[in-house]
N, C-alpha and C positions, 0 to 999 in steps of 0.2 A: 498438301497433307498439315505443314504445319500451322498453314492459315484456320483452317479447321480444327486442329488442336488448340489454338489459341484463342479461337471463337468458344470453344467448350469449355477452357479455362476461365475464360470472361463470365461466361454464363454462371459456372460453378460459386465464383467467388461473390457475382452478385446476389444468387439464391441462398448461399451460405450467410450473406450478412441480412437479407431478409427474414431469415429464420431467426438471426440471433436478434435482430430490431423487436422481431415480436415477441420474441422470450422474453427481453426486456421490460417489455410492456406488459408481459403477464405479471413478471415478478413485482410491478409496481401496483398491480390490480389486485394480485390473489397471494403474492410472496412464493418463496423458492419453494416449500413444500409441496405446493398446489401446481408446479409447472407440471404441463402435460404435453407431451409431443403429438396425441391426435388434436388437441385444443390448438398448439400453433399451426400444424396441418391445415385444420379447418379454417382459421382465420386468414390464411395466404392461400386458398382455395387449392390446397395441395391432398393427394390421398397421401395416407399415412404411409404407403409402402415405400412413395418417392421419399418423402421427408427421412424415413431411415438410410436410405443411400448417402444421406450427408451427415447423420447424427445415430449410430444404431441404438442409442441408449437414451433415456432421460439422463442418465448420468455424464455421459458424454457432452452433451448440450449442457448442461451444467459446469462442467469442466472448461469447456470451451469459453463461456461467461465468466466463468472466475479466472481464467488466465487472462483474459482482457480487461477486468477490471484491475488485477493487480500491475498488469502493463502500463495501463491509464495512470493509477496513480502513481505509481515509479516514474512514468516521464515526468508528470508535475513536479517530482521531488528532483529530478535530474537538470528540468529546464531552470528551476529556481535557483539551483546552485550555478548553473552555467551562465545563469543572466550576470551573477557577479564577479565570474570568473578573470573578466578585464581589470577589474578594480582591486583594490589595495583593502577589502572588506574583512573586518576581523571575524576569525571564526565562529565567534557568539551570535555574530551578526549573520552570517550564514545560515547556521543552525536555526536560528529563527524564522527567516526567511524561508528555508524548506518545510519547517512546520507548519508555517502559515499557508504553504501554498497544497500541503496535504490536508489541510480544514477546508481549505477552500473547494478543494476538488469534491471534497466528502459532502460538503453541503450542496454541491449542485449535482452530484449524482448519490443522493441519499439510499436509494434502492441496491444500487451497486456495492456502496460501502458497506449497507446491512448484507449484503450475499457473502463478503469475504472478513468481515469483523463482527457481524453480528451472530446470531444463534445457529450451532450447526444445523443443517439438512438433515432431518430423519433420514436415516439410511444410506446417507451417502458418505462414502469415505474418498478423500483427493488424493490422485496420485501423485506420483513424484514429479508429471510434468508441471505442478503449480508451484514446486518450491523456489524454482529461478526466479520467477517472476515475484514469489510472494518476497523475497528477498531484497527487491530493487531498492525501496525506501531506507531499509536498514544498511544497504552497503552505501548509501549516499552520506547517511548520519556519520558511521565508521570512517568514512573518507575524509569527512571534514576534521573527525578527532584524530586521525593518522597524520593530515597535514599540519595540523598543530603542534602534534607532539613532535614531528621532525624539525619544525621550524623554531623548538624550543620555545613555544607558546601555549604550553597544557600544562596546568598544576594537578598535580596526581591526588584525587579525591581518596580518603581513608576506606581501609579496605579490611573486613574482620578475618580474623586469622582460618577460622572454620570456613571461610569462604573462597581463598585463595586458590587451592586445588581445583577448583571448579571454575574459577577466573581463568587461570592458565590454561585450563583444557578449551573453554571457548574460544580465548585469543587464537589459540593454535588452530583451531577448528575455524573459525569465520573472519577472525580480527587480527590477522598478522600485521605486526608491525604496530601494533595499539597495547599499551601495557595493561595487565590484568585488572589493575586499578580502576582503569576507564572502562573497561570492557563491562567490570560487575555495574558501574553507575551506567554505562549507555543501556544495558538490557532493561533496569529499573526506568530509565528515562524513556526510552521507548515504548514500557508497558504503560507508562504515566500518558505519554501525549497519545496515544490511542485512546484511553482511558477518558480523558479530557474531551475528544471529538466525539465519542460515543455516548458519555452525557449530554453533551449538546445536542445530538442528531435524534438520540432516542428519547429526549423530553424531560430528562432528569433536571434540567436548569429550571425546567417552567416555574414561574412565581418564585424564582430564588435568585437567579443571577439574568439581570438586563444587559449589561455590558459586556457581553460573551465575547466578542473579539477583543475586548480589552483586557479580559481575564486570561484568556488563552494567549495573548502576545506577551504578557508579563510573565506567566507560568512558563513558556516555552524559553523564555531567558534564564528563569531561574534553573530549569531542566539542564539547559546548555553550561551554564555555572557548574552544576553537582557533575557533570563528567568531566570538568578542569578546563573548560573553554573561557577563555578572559574576554571580557569587554575591552572596547575601545580604551586606548589609556590606560589598561591597567598594567601594573609591572610585576 
């Protein structure tokens, strides 16, 4: 009986993967708003009723694709910082490495990036299932800043008085162990990081910026300094 259950589970995993692969193809060709379970089923040679056993609605399929995309970009960030864990890489350089890994993933997966950081899909409301995966990149950056603070290698950026209460709340909510000054700067840097990637990916740099990787790397370094991370050799 366990052999039969195992075969069924493997078959379900394979069919689920095929459904998501075809859905990603539709994202690339038609965009998320036009994603259709019937069209996915048709391309896979399935009847719609069979596909509904895997994903009861379009929104369930969208959620699965969104979670996969957030997990993939989060894994890219985590791998980038893990690769430098063995060496004594300055925090600012780790920040830049993570930022570049996120950009590289986005350029390699533009339609999945657009799904999670582009225009909202009309009528779709993301469930709580997406919150944890969506936080993975941010948590990597927070850990870099937290580690620098604990090592006495963080310069606190300025913080406007009217932002202090909000910054203290954010530190308590999702960045324990990071001073409020750096938490406020972190949120701003996170927004700018993805703004840079979106500008490049969605064509705003066309006929404006040619050396896009160089611009990104330089700006990522500036964002690292804006949250208080020090360059190598900086006292």
